[in-house]
C-alpha positions as CSV (number, residue, x, y, z in Angstrom):
1,M,-16.7,8.7,-49.9
2,L,-17.7,6.8,-46.8
3,T,-16.3,8.2,-43.6
4,T,-18.8,7.1,-41.0
5,V,-20.5,3.9,-39.9
6,I,-23.7,3.8,-37.7
7,F,-25.0,0.7,-36.1
8,D,-28.4,-0.3,-34.9
9,M,-28.4,-2.1,-31.6
10,D,-31.2,-4.5,-30.7
11,G,-30.9,-7.8,-32.6
12,L,-27.7,-6.6,-34.5
13,L,-25.1,-6.1,-31.7
14,I,-26.8,-7.9,-28.9
15,D,-29.3,-10.8,-28.9
16,S,-32.0,-8.7,-27.3
17,E,-34.9,-9.2,-29.6
18,P,-36.0,-12.4,-27.8
19,F,-36.0,-10.4,-24.5
20,W,-38.4,-7.8,-26.0
21,R,-40.7,-10.6,-27.1
22,E,-40.4,-12.3,-23.7
23,A,-41.1,-9.0,-21.8
24,A,-44.0,-8.1,-24.0
25,K,-45.5,-11.5,-23.7
26,E,-45.2,-11.5,-19.9
27,V,-46.7,-8.0,-19.5
28,F,-49.4,-8.4,-22.2
29,A,-50.5,-11.6,-20.6
30,N,-51.9,-9.5,-17.7
31,Y,-54.3,-8.1,-20.2
32,D,-55.1,-11.5,-21.8
33,I,-53.1,-10.6,-25.0
34,R,-51.2,-13.3,-26.6
35,L,-49.3,-12.5,-29.8
36,S,-47.9,-15.0,-32.3
37,D,-44.3,-14.6,-33.5
38,K,-45.7,-13.5,-36.9
39,Q,-47.8,-10.8,-35.3
40,Y,-44.9,-9.6,-33.1
41,S,-42.5,-9.4,-36.0
42,T,-44.7,-6.8,-37.8
43,T,-43.7,-4.3,-35.1
44,T,-40.0,-5.3,-34.7
45,G,-37.8,-2.1,-34.9
46,L,-40.5,0.2,-33.5
47,R,-40.2,2.0,-30.2
48,T,-41.8,0.6,-27.1
49,R,-44.1,3.7,-27.0
50,E,-45.2,2.8,-30.6
51,F,-45.7,-1.0,-30.5
52,V,-47.4,-0.9,-27.0
53,P,-50.3,1.4,-28.0
54,W,-50.5,-0.4,-31.4
55,W,-51.3,-3.8,-29.8
56,L,-53.1,-2.6,-26.7
57,S,-55.5,-0.5,-28.8
58,K,-56.3,-3.6,-30.9
59,F,-57.3,-5.4,-27.7
60,N,-59.3,-2.5,-26.3
61,V,-57.0,-1.9,-23.3
62,P,-57.7,1.6,-21.8
63,E,-55.2,4.3,-22.9
64,K,-54.4,5.1,-19.3
65,E,-52.6,1.7,-19.1
66,Y,-50.2,2.4,-21.9
67,L,-47.4,4.2,-20.0
68,S,-47.4,1.6,-17.2
69,V,-47.1,-1.2,-19.7
70,E,-44.3,0.5,-21.5
71,E,-42.3,1.0,-18.4
72,K,-42.8,-2.6,-17.2
73,I,-41.6,-3.9,-20.5
74,V,-38.5,-1.7,-20.6
75,K,-37.5,-2.6,-17.1
76,A,-37.9,-6.3,-17.8
77,V,-35.7,-6.0,-20.9
78,I,-33.0,-4.1,-19.1
79,R,-33.0,-6.8,-16.4
80,K,-32.9,-9.6,-19.0
81,V,-30.0,-7.9,-20.9
82,Q,-28.0,-7.5,-17.7
83,E,-28.5,-11.2,-16.8
84,R,-28.5,-13.0,-20.1
85,G,-27.5,-10.6,-22.9
86,K,-25.2,-12.2,-25.5
87,V,-23.1,-10.4,-28.0
88,M,-23.9,-11.2,-31.6
89,P,-21.3,-12.9,-33.8
90,G,-18.8,-10.5,-35.3
91,V,-19.4,-7.4,-33.1
92,D,-15.8,-7.2,-31.8
93,Y,-14.5,-7.8,-35.3
94,V,-16.6,-5.2,-37.1
95,F,-15.9,-2.5,-34.6
96,K,-12.2,-3.1,-34.8
97,F,-12.4,-3.2,-38.6
98,F,-13.9,0.3,-38.8
99,H,-11.7,1.6,-36.0
100,Q,-8.7,0.5,-38.0
101,H,-10.1,2.3,-41.1
102,N,-10.4,5.5,-39.1
103,F,-14.2,5.7,-39.5
104,K,-16.3,7.7,-37.2
105,I,-18.5,5.2,-35.4
106,G,-22.1,5.9,-34.1
107,L,-25.0,4.0,-32.7
108,A,-28.7,4.8,-33.5
109,S,-31.3,2.9,-31.7
110,S,-35.0,2.9,-31.1
111,S,-34.4,2.0,-27.4
112,N,-34.1,4.5,-24.6
113,E,-30.8,5.8,-23.5
114,T,-30.8,3.8,-20.3
115,L,-30.9,0.5,-22.2
116,I,-28.4,1.8,-24.8
117,H,-25.8,2.4,-22.0
118,V,-26.5,-0.9,-20.4
119,V,-25.8,-2.7,-23.7
120,I,-22.7,-0.6,-24.5
121,E,-21.3,-1.6,-21.1
122,R,-22.3,-5.2,-21.6
123,L,-20.6,-5.4,-25.0
124,G,-17.5,-3.3,-24.0
125,I,-17.8,-1.1,-27.1
126,G,-17.8,2.3,-25.4
127,N,-14.3,3.2,-26.5
128,Y,-15.2,2.8,-30.1
129,L,-18.2,5.0,-30.1
130,H,-18.1,8.7,-31.1
131,A,-21.8,9.4,-30.8
132,I,-25.1,7.7,-29.8
133,A,-28.6,8.6,-30.8
134,S,-31.9,7.4,-29.3
135,A,-35.3,7.7,-31.0
136,E,-37.0,7.5,-27.6
137,N,-38.1,11.1,-27.4
138,L,-38.3,11.9,-31.1
139,P,-41.7,12.7,-32.7
140,H,-41.2,9.7,-34.9
141,G,-39.1,6.5,-34.6
142,K,-37.9,4.1,-37.3
143,P,-38.8,3.8,-40.2
144,H,-38.6,7.6,-40.0
145,P,-34.9,8.6,-40.7
146,Q,-34.6,11.2,-37.9
147,V,-32.6,9.1,-35.5
148,Y,-30.0,8.3,-38.2
149,L,-29.9,12.0,-39.2
150,N,-29.4,13.0,-35.6
151,C,-26.5,10.5,-35.2
152,A,-24.9,11.7,-38.4
153,E,-25.2,15.3,-37.2
154,A,-23.6,14.4,-33.8
155,L,-20.7,12.8,-35.8
156,H,-20.4,15.9,-38.0
157,S,-21.0,13.7,-41.0
158,N,-23.0,14.2,-44.2
159,P,-25.7,11.5,-44.5
160,V,-24.3,10.4,-47.9
161,E,-20.9,9.6,-46.2
162,C,-22.6,7.1,-43.8
163,L,-22.9,3.4,-43.9
164,C,-25.5,1.8,-41.6
165,F,-25.9,-1.7,-40.3
166,E,-29.4,-2.9,-39.5
167,D,-31.3,-6.1,-38.8
168,S,-34.9,-5.0,-39.1
169,F,-37.0,-3.9,-42.0
170,N,-38.1,-0.7,-40.3
171,G,-34.5,0.1,-39.6
172,M,-33.4,-0.5,-43.2
173,I,-36.1,1.8,-44.5
174,A,-35.0,4.5,-42.0
175,A,-31.4,4.3,-43.1
176,L,-32.2,4.4,-46.8
177,A,-34.6,7.3,-46.2
178,A,-31.7,9.2,-44.6
179,R,-29.8,8.7,-47.9
180,M,-27.3,6.4,-46.2
181,R,-26.1,3.1,-47.5
182,C,-27.4,0.1,-45.6
183,V,-26.1,-3.4,-44.8
184,V,-28.7,-5.7,-43.4
185,V,-28.0,-8.7,-41.2
186,P,-31.5,-10.3,-40.9
187,E,-32.6,-12.9,-38.4
188,H,-31.8,-16.3,-39.8
189,S,-35.5,-17.3,-40.2
190,E,-36.1,-14.1,-42.3
191,Y,-32.8,-14.1,-44.3
192,K,-34.3,-15.3,-47.6
193,L,-37.3,-12.9,-47.6
194,E,-37.5,-10.6,-50.6
195,K,-38.1,-7.5,-48.5
196,W,-34.4,-7.1,-48.0
197,G,-33.8,-6.4,-51.7
198,A,-33.7,-2.7,-51.1
199,A,-30.6,-2.9,-49.0
200,N,-27.2,-2.2,-50.5
201,L,-25.8,-5.5,-49.0
202,K,-27.2,-8.5,-47.1
203,L,-25.0,-10.6,-44.8
204,S,-25.7,-13.5,-42.6
205,S,-23.3,-12.2,-39.9
206,L,-21.3,-9.1,-39.1
207,Q,-18.3,-11.4,-39.1
208,N,-18.7,-11.7,-42.9
209,F,-18.1,-8.0,-43.7
210,S,-14.9,-7.5,-45.5
211,Q,-12.6,-5.0,-47.3
212,L,-14.2,-6.1,-50.6
213,H,-17.6,-5.2,-49.3
214,L,-16.4,-1.8,-48.2
215,D,-14.8,-1.1,-51.5
216,I,-18.0,-2.1,-53.4
217,L,-20.2,0.1,-51.1
218,D,-17.8,3.0,-51.4
219,N,-18.1,3.2,-55.2
């Protein structure tokens, strides 16, 4: 029986993915690195400390630069979220839905805790959350399931009692690897891609989640 819901954050609850792209583009330009949207999308859902070395190493940037680049990108994203962050459609609705169903509610993100708390404040969802988990300092981030397992443990929930909401492929794999059911809400341009077939449910918006969906997922 499902008792717990765990949400991803970037791109699902707040329209922050463009900010990550903007920040990476701005900082990478200092090293003459220019990524296409297709290239960038291959590392969506990874932690900053993972996608930064991945791309910098491909362009032969010295390893000593990695930490500085990571910090500059994160600071830029935090500033952009504070100035321009927009709630994704259906966030208020879906949190109220699960609150009314007496679900334990958690958040599991690849972002660092500073950004997580900035977003929570920006969206006004703090009163709904019973636990948060960040993959920032874990040995492995998504698609490894550890951040989801940590969040379930903090909520005192068995992984098989958990339903996860994700927008990235790496996040979906992490949730499924944790033995949790997963609802994906992909970016519009990627909605029809076959890679989402592994998810238990695919929606175009959080606003579309309903009691019928919950009943089907809980069987």
